[in-house]
C-alpha positions in Angstrom: 65.0 -1.5 3.3 68.5 -0.6 2.1 70.7 -3.4 0.8 74.2 -2.5 -0.1 76.7 -4.9 -1.6 80.4 -4.1 -1.3 83.0 -6.0 -3.4 86.4 -6.6 -1.7 88.1 -6.7 -5.1 87.6 -5.1 -8.5 84.2 -6.1 -9.8 84.0 -8.7 -12.5 80.9 -8.4 -14.5 78.9 -11.5 -15.2 80.5 -13.4 -12.3 80.0 -13.8 -8.6 82.2 -11.3 -6.6 83.4 -11.8 -3.1 82.4 -9.1 -0.6 79.9 -8.2 2.1 76.2 -7.4 1.9 74.5 -5.2 4.5 70.8 -4.7 5.1 69.5 -1.7 7.1 66.3 0.3 7.6 66.3 3.2 5.1 64.2 5.7 3.2 64.2 9.4 3.5 61.0 9.8 5.6 61.8 6.9 7.8 65.4 8.2 8.4 64.0 11.6 9.4 61.5 10.0 11.7 64.2 8.0 13.5 66.4 11.0 13.8 63.5 13.0 15.3 62.8 10.3 17.8 66.5 10.3 18.8 66.2 14.1 19.3 63.3 13.6 21.7 60.5 14.5 19.2 57.2 12.5 19.1 57.5 11.5 15.5 55.1 9.1 13.7 55.7 7.5 10.3 52.8 7.2 7.8 53.6 4.8 5.0 53.0 1.4 3.5 54.8 -1.8 4.0 54.7 -5.2 2.2 53.7 -8.4 3.9 57.2 -9.7 3.6 60.3 -10.3 5.7 61.6 -6.7 5.0 58.3 -5.3 6.3 58.6 -7.4 9.5 62.2 -6.4 10.0 61.4 -2.7 9.6 58.7 -3.0 12.3 61.1 -4.8 14.6 63.8 -2.2 14.1 61.4 0.7 14.7 60.1 -1.0 17.9 63.7 -1.2 19.2 64.1 2.6 19.0 60.5 3.3 19.9 59.6 4.8 16.5 55.8 4.6 16.2 54.7 2.7 13.0 51.0 2.2 14.1 49.9 4.4 11.1 51.9 2.3 8.6 49.7 -0.1 6.6 50.8 -3.6 5.7 49.5 -4.4 2.2 49.0 -8.1 1.3 50.8 -9.2 -1.8 53.0 -6.1 -2.0 56.8 -5.8 -1.7 58.3 -3.5 0.9 60.1 -0.5 -0.8 63.7 -1.6 -1.3 66.9 0.1 -2.5 69.8 -2.1 -3.7 73.2 -0.7 -4.4 76.4 -2.3 -5.6 79.8 -0.8 -4.6 83.3 -1.5 -5.9 86.4 -2.0 -3.8 87.0 1.7 -3.8 83.6 2.4 -2.2 82.1 4.1 -5.2 78.6 3.0 -6.2 78.6 1.2 -9.6 74.9 0.6 -10.0 71.7 0.8 -7.9 68.1 -0.3 -8.3 65.1 1.1 -6.4 61.9 -0.9 -6.1 59.4 1.7 -4.8 56.3 0.5 -6.6 54.4 0.0 -3.4 54.3 3.7 -2.8 51.8 3.9 -5.6 49.4 2.4 -3.1 49.9 5.2 -0.7 46.9 7.3 -1.7 45.0 10.3 -0.3 42.2 7.8 0.5 44.5 5.7 2.6 46.1 8.7 4.3 42.6 10.0 5.0 42.1 7.1 7.4 44.7 8.9 9.7 43.1 12.3 9.5 42.9 12.7 13.3 46.7 12.1 13.5 47.4 14.6 10.8 45.1 17.1 12.4 47.0 16.8 15.7 50.5 17.1 14.1 52.6 20.3 14.7 54.6 19.6 11.5 54.1 17.4 8.5 57.2 16.1 6.7 56.8 14.7 3.2 59.3 13.5 0.6 59.0 13.4 -3.2 58.8 9.6 -3.3 55.0 9.9 -2.9 52.5 10.4 -5.6 51.7 13.8 -7.1 48.1 13.6 -5.9 49.3 12.9 -2.3 51.4 16.1 -2.4 48.4 18.1 -3.7 46.1 16.6 -1.1 48.4 17.4 1.8 49.0 21.0 0.6 45.3 21.5 0.0 43.8 20.1 3.2 46.6 21.0 5.6 47.5 24.4 4.1 47.5 25.8 7.7 50.2 23.3 8.8 53.9 23.7 8.6 54.8 21.3 5.8 58.5 20.5 5.4 59.4 18.9 2.0 62.4 16.9 0.9 63.2 16.9 -2.8 64.8 13.4 -2.8 66.2 13.5 -6.4 66.4 15.4 -9.6 63.9 13.0 -11.2 61.3 13.4 -8.4 61.8 17.0 -7.2 59.6 18.4 -10.0 56.5 17.0 -8.2 56.9 19.9 -5.7 56.6 22.6 -8.4 52.8 22.9 -8.2 52.7 23.0 -4.4 55.7 25.3 -3.6 53.3 27.9 -2.3 52.1 25.6 0.5 55.6 24.5 1.6 56.9 26.0 4.9 60.4 24.7 4.5 61.9 23.2 1.3 65.2 21.3 1.7 67.2 20.3 -1.4 70.8 19.6 -2.4 72.7 21.5 -5.0 71.6 19.6 -8.1 68.0 19.3 -7.0 67.9 23.0 -6.3 69.3 23.7 -9.8 66.7 21.5 -11.3 63.8 23.2 -9.5 65.1 26.8 -9.8 66.6 26.5 -13.3 69.6 28.5 -12.0 73.2 27.2 -12.0 74.8 26.7 -8.6 78.5 26.9 -8.4 79.2 29.0 -5.4 77.6 29.9 -2.0 76.2 33.2 -3.5 74.6 31.4 -6.5 73.1 28.9 -4.0 71.6 31.9 -2.1 70.2 33.2 -5.4 68.6 29.9 -6.1 67.2 29.7 -2.6 65.7 33.2 -3.0 64.3 32.3 -6.4 62.4 29.3 -4.9 61.2 31.5 -2.0 59.9 34.0 -4.5 58.0 31.2 -6.2 56.2 30.3 -3.0 58.3 28.3 -0.6 58.4 30.1 2.8 61.9 29.0 3.7 64.4 27.3 1.5 67.5 25.4 2.6 70.1 24.1 0.1 72.8 21.7 1.2 76.1 22.1 -0.8 78.0 19.1 0.6 81.5 20.2 1.6 80.5 23.7 0.5 78.2 24.2 3.5 74.5 25.2 3.6 72.7 28.2 2.0 69.2 29.4 2.8 66.6 32.0 2.3 64.1 32.8 5.1 60.5 33.9 5.1 61.6 37.6 4.8 63.6 36.9 1.7 67.0 37.3 3.6 69.7 34.8 2.6 72.7 33.3 4.3 75.4 30.8 4.1 77.3 28.7 6.6 80.5 26.7 6.0 80.8 23.2 7.3 82.8 22.5 10.5 85.8 20.2 10.2 84.6 16.6 10.7 85.9 13.1 10.1 83.6 11.7 7.4 82.9 8.0 7.6 79.9 7.9 5.3 77.7 10.6 3.7 74.7 8.3 3.7 71.8 9.9 5.7 73.5 13.3 6.2 70.9 15.1 4.2 68.1 13.4 6.1 69.8 14.4 9.4 69.9 18.0 8.1 66.2 18.0 7.5 65.6 16.4 10.9 67.5 19.3 12.5 65.4 21.9 10.7 62.2 20.3 11.9 63.6 20.2 15.4 64.5 23.8 15.2 61.0 24.9 14.1 59.3 22.9 16.8 61.6 24.6 19.4 60.9 28.1 18.0 64.4 28.7 16.6 64.8 31.3 13.8 65.9 29.7 10.5 69.6 30.6 10.8 69.8 29.0 14.2 67.8 26.0 12.9 70.4 25.6 10.2 73.2 25.7 12.7 71.5 22.9 14.7 70.7 21.0 11.6 74.3 21.1 10.3 75.4 19.7 13.6 73.0 16.8 13.2 74.4 16.2 9.7 78.0 16.4 10.9 77.4 13.8 13.6 75.8 11.6 11.0 78.8 12.0 8.7 81.0 10.6 11.4 78.9 7.4 11.7 78.9 4.3 9.6 75.1 4.3 9.7 72.5 6.4 7.9 71.1 7.1 11.4 73.8 7.8 13.9 73.1 5.9 17.1 74.9 8.7 19.0 72.5 11.4 17.8 70.7 13.1 20.7 70.1 16.6 22.0 73.1 16.4 24.4 75.4 15.2 21.5 74.3 18.1 19.3 74.8 20.6 22.1 78.3 19.2 22.8 79.1 19.4 19.1 78.0 23.0 18.8 80.1 24.0 21.9 83.3 22.5 20.6 
């Protein structure tokens, strides 16, 4: 659950500040799952929820958009993963706290209870919020699957180092790609170099988002490319990276080559940038097609 507090005046530390507080479903994997459902993909979320009001609210929100959470386990006595951020009057985040302790309970043994579901999946999408042994377990037992991985953050992306050779598509932002590759990224060409470096170290495909600088990639043949962003009115950047990953998964499922998947994925991200929500309610196949045709 994402909780964001926005002060309507300059923040006064040590005091109560007037403003607004918004709660909404969040989390990288959950956002990707919702986007895929909106794109017409049969996506299922495997995770753990606390037996609290946030867990109940997340199940209700998923039901409203027909996102299947039947493989999510509710754990008695645990708190649902929560991200709390405080924003000043200018919109910039001043401080944030993430309470992800429950994900330590997401173990290979628990995931093994859903082996039939995992066996049947065309694609497995995992983010670096999970434990190291979970990443190892997935890459070992489902080495024949297309595994898409999201780096999440600089602090957590290093968990993917030992399993790069089992990743079909790695998606990272600029600073995460720098941390993983050890190469500075200050231009599209240097982003392509970092993508090729990560490909040479095992990842089949690598896609690096550069924010306003566009997207760089390296495909399975070692060929690199870059695409600039289309002009779009940005309302919020929250969730745009998750939408990009969702588009890459969609492209793979529909047999698109990587450069075409990137084009589709960027359209998904651009539609999300124009929304106030981390998951744009307007995202669908028809909306992406229309965006690409403009």
